[in-house]
C-alpha angles and dihedrals in degrees: 000000000000115000116217123198121220091225133040132183092219136015118200115196117205129033097220119127093282096044093051093049093048093048092046094051093047093047090057086078106078091200093071133057123221130194116200115199131191130178129205138047129300113293100245097149110099092215090066089069095051110075095203089058093064089099090060092054095060110114092014128118092265094061119084093210097231118150124213 
């Protein structure tokens, strides 16, 4: 069973390449606690793992539809 704290020093949102690196580096310090959060379902579509295919995922169920 996973144990969750009620308080964290840092919360990292998003487990993309940057989020994972940031959370990993911060968690190396045993004096701080880090919570890494990710939303969404499991990435079962092969195109998700091929960066050049990101264009083909626009408008699909794996895209959140946010504009920036």
